[in-house]
TORPA-4810 file (N, C-alpha, C, O; in nm, 3 decimals):
<nodes>
NODE_1_10.364_8.263_13.973_10.330_8.372_14.063_10.254_8.315_14.183_10.172_8.225_14.167_M
NODE_2_10.283_8.367_14.304_10.222_8.316_14.427_10.077_8.361_14.443_10.028_8.447_14.370_G
NODE_3_10.013_8.302_14.539_9.873_8.336_14.569_9.866_8.476_14.630_9.954_8.518_14.704_A
NODE_4_9.760_8.546_14.597_9.736_8.679_14.652_9.622_8.668_14.753_9.518_8.609_14.724_V
NODE_5_9.642_8.725_14.870_9.538_8.718_14.971_9.527_8.852_15.042_9.618_8.935_15.037_Y
NODE_6_9.414_8.872_15.107_9.387_8.993_15.182_9.377_8.956_15.329_9.307_8.861_15.365_K
NODE_7_9.447_9.029_15.414_9.442_8.999_15.557_9.305_9.029_15.615_9.230_9.113_15.564_Q
NODE_8_9.274_8.960_15.723_9.148_8.986_15.793_9.153_9.124_15.856_9.256_9.165_15.911_L
NODE_9_9.043_9.196_15.848_9.039_9.326_15.914_8.982_9.309_16.055_8.937_9.200_16.091_N
NODE_10_8.984_9.414_16.132_8.942_9.409_16.271_8.796_9.368_16.286_8.761_9.297_16.381_I
NODE_11_8.711_9.410_16.196_8.569_9.374_16.201_8.551_9.224_16.180_8.474_9.160_16.251_T
NODE_12_8.624_9.168_16.083_8.616_9.024_16.058_8.667_8.946_16.179_8.609_8.844_16.216_E
NODE_13_8.775_8.993_16.239_8.830_8.925_16.357_8.732_8.926_16.474_8.720_8.827_16.545_R
NODE_14_8.664_9.036_16.493_8.564_9.044_16.600_8.448_8.949_16.574_8.400_8.882_16.665_R
NODE_15_8.404_8.943_16.448_8.295_8.852_16.413_8.336_8.707_16.436_8.258_8.629_16.491_R
NODE_16_8.457_8.672_16.396_8.506_8.535_16.415_8.510_8.501_16.564_8.472_8.391_16.603_I
NODE_17_8.555_8.593_16.645_8.562_8.569_16.790_8.422_8.549_16.849_8.401_8.459_16.929_E
NODE_18_8.327_8.633_16.809_8.188_8.616_16.858_8.130_8.483_16.813_8.065_8.413_16.890_R
NODE_19_8.154_8.448_16.687_8.103_8.323_16.634_8.168_8.204_16.704_8.103_8.103_16.728_W
NODE_20_8.297_8.216_16.736_8.366_8.107_16.806_8.296_8.078_16.938_8.271_7.963_16.973_R
NODE_21_8.264_8.184_17.013_8.195_8.167_17.141_8.054_8.112_17.122_8.003_8.041_17.209_H
NODE_22_7.992_8.144_17.010_7.858_8.093_16.980_7.861_7.954_16.916_7.757_7.897_16.884_A
NODE_23_7.984_7.901_16.896_8.005_7.768_16.838_7.951_7.755_16.695_7.897_7.651_16.656_K
NODE_24_7.966_7.863_16.619_7.929_7.860_16.476_8.035_7.777_16.403_8.155_7.797_16.427_V
NODE_25_7.996_7.687_16.315_8.093_7.605_16.242_8.185_7.691_16.154_8.144_7.793_16.098_P
NODE_26_8.310_7.647_16.143_8.409_7.720_16.063_8.364_7.732_15.917_8.385_7.835_15.854_V
NODE_27_8.302_7.628_15.865_8.254_7.634_15.726_8.154_7.748_15.707_8.154_7.815_15.604_D
NODE_28_8.068_7.768_15.806_7.969_7.876_15.798_8.037_8.013_15.808_8.001_8.105_15.735_E
NODE_29_8.135_8.026_15.898_8.210_8.152_15.910_8.277_8.186_15.777_8.269_8.299_15.729_M
NODE_30_8.342_8.087_15.718_8.412_8.108_15.591_8.315_8.147_15.481_8.346_8.234_15.399_A
NODE_31_8.199_8.085_15.477_8.100_8.116_15.373_8.052_8.260_15.387_8.045_8.333_15.288_R
NODE_32_8.018_8.301_15.509_7.964_8.436_15.531_8.070_8.542_15.502_8.039_8.646_15.443_V
NODE_33_8.195_8.517_15.542_8.302_8.615_15.520_8.364_8.605_15.380_8.447_8.687_15.343_L
NODE_34_8.322_8.503_15.304_8.378_8.479_15.171_8.530_8.459_15.179_8.607_8.520_15.106_N
NODE_35_8.570_8.372_15.272_8.710_8.339_15.296_8.729_8.189_15.290_8.633_8.113_15.299_R
NODE_36_8.853_8.147_15.276_8.886_8.004_15.281_8.876_7.955_15.425_8.901_8.030_15.520_C
NODE_37_8.839_7.828_15.440_8.833_7.767_15.573_8.968_7.779_15.644_8.973_7.804_15.764_R
NODE_38_9.076_7.762_15.569_9.209_7.766_15.630_9.239_7.903_15.692_9.309_7.911_15.793_S
NODE_39_9.188_8.009_15.633_9.206_8.144_15.689_9.140_8.153_15.826_9.197_8.209_15.920_T
NODE_40_9.020_8.100_15.837_8.947_8.102_15.963_9.019_8.016_16.067_9.035_8.058_16.181_I
NODE_41_9.062_7.897_16.027_9.133_7.810_16.119_9.262_7.875_16.170_9.293_7.866_16.288_F
NODE_42_9.336_7.941_16.081_9.458_8.010_16.123_9.427_8.121_16.223_9.499_8.138_16.322_R
NODE_43_9.321_8.196_16.197_9.282_8.304_16.289_9.247_8.246_16.425_9.289_8.300_16.528_E
NODE_44_9.172_8.140_16.428_9.132_8.079_16.554_9.252_8.022_16.629_9.257_8.027_16.751_L
NODE_45_9.348_7.968_16.556_9.465_7.907_16.619_9.563_8.012_16.671_9.612_8.001_16.783_K
NODE_46_9.591_8.113_16.591_9.697_8.208_16.624_9.652_8.333_16.697_9.720_8.378_16.790_R
NODE_47_9.540_8.388_16.658_9.506_8.524_16.699_9.375_8.536_16.771_9.286_8.609_16.727_N
NODE_48_9.360_8.467_16.879_9.235_8.478_16.954_9.212_8.624_16.989_9.269_8.676_17.085_H
NODE_49_9.130_8.688_16.910_9.103_8.831_16.926_9.014_8.854_17.047_8.921_8.779_17.073_F
NODE_50_9.045_8.959_17.120_8.959_8.999_17.231_8.938_9.149_17.221_9.034_9.224_17.204_S
NODE_51_8.815_9.192_17.231_8.786_9.335_17.221_8.787_9.401_17.359_8.740_9.514_17.374_S
NODE_52_8.841_9.331_17.459_8.848_9.385_17.594_8.993_9.412_17.631_9.056_9.329_17.696_R
NODE_53_9.048_9.527_17.591_9.190_9.555_17.616_9.227_9.561_17.763_9.343_9.536_17.796_P
NODE_54_9.134_9.592_17.853_9.168_9.599_17.995_9.202_9.461_18.049_9.291_9.448_18.133_T
NODE_55_9.133_9.356_18.002_9.166_9.221_18.046_9.305_9.180_17.998_9.380_9.116_18.071_E
NODE_56_9.338_9.218_17.876_9.469_9.186_17.822_9.577_9.260_17.902_9.679_9.201_17.938_I
NODE_57_9.554_9.386_17.929_9.652_9.467_18.002_9.675_9.411_18.142_9.788_9.418_18.192_A
NODE_58_9.575_9.358_18.206_9.589_9.304_18.341_9.684_9.185_18.343_9.753_9.163_18.443_Q
NODE_59_9.689_9.107_18.236_9.777_8.991_18.231_9.924_9.032_18.228_10.011_8.953_18.266_H
NODE_60_9.953_9.153_18.184_10.091_9.197_18.171_10.136_9.284_18.288_10.252_9.326_18.291_F
NODE_61_10.049_9.310_18.382_10.085_9.394_18.497_10.140_9.311_18.610_10.175_9.365_18.715_C
</nodes>
């Protein structure tokens, strides 16, 4: 049987983004969120979350 995992929720993604800007180590993020380091690394690599939708919308106009 394969591994079972839970996707990051919006609150976790926002925290990771804030911590990234504050240069918090990935190991510390993973410990606080009770997640694997690889989950945090994947989030940082693939899904740079931004809570500013107007900036995102401007890139597509």
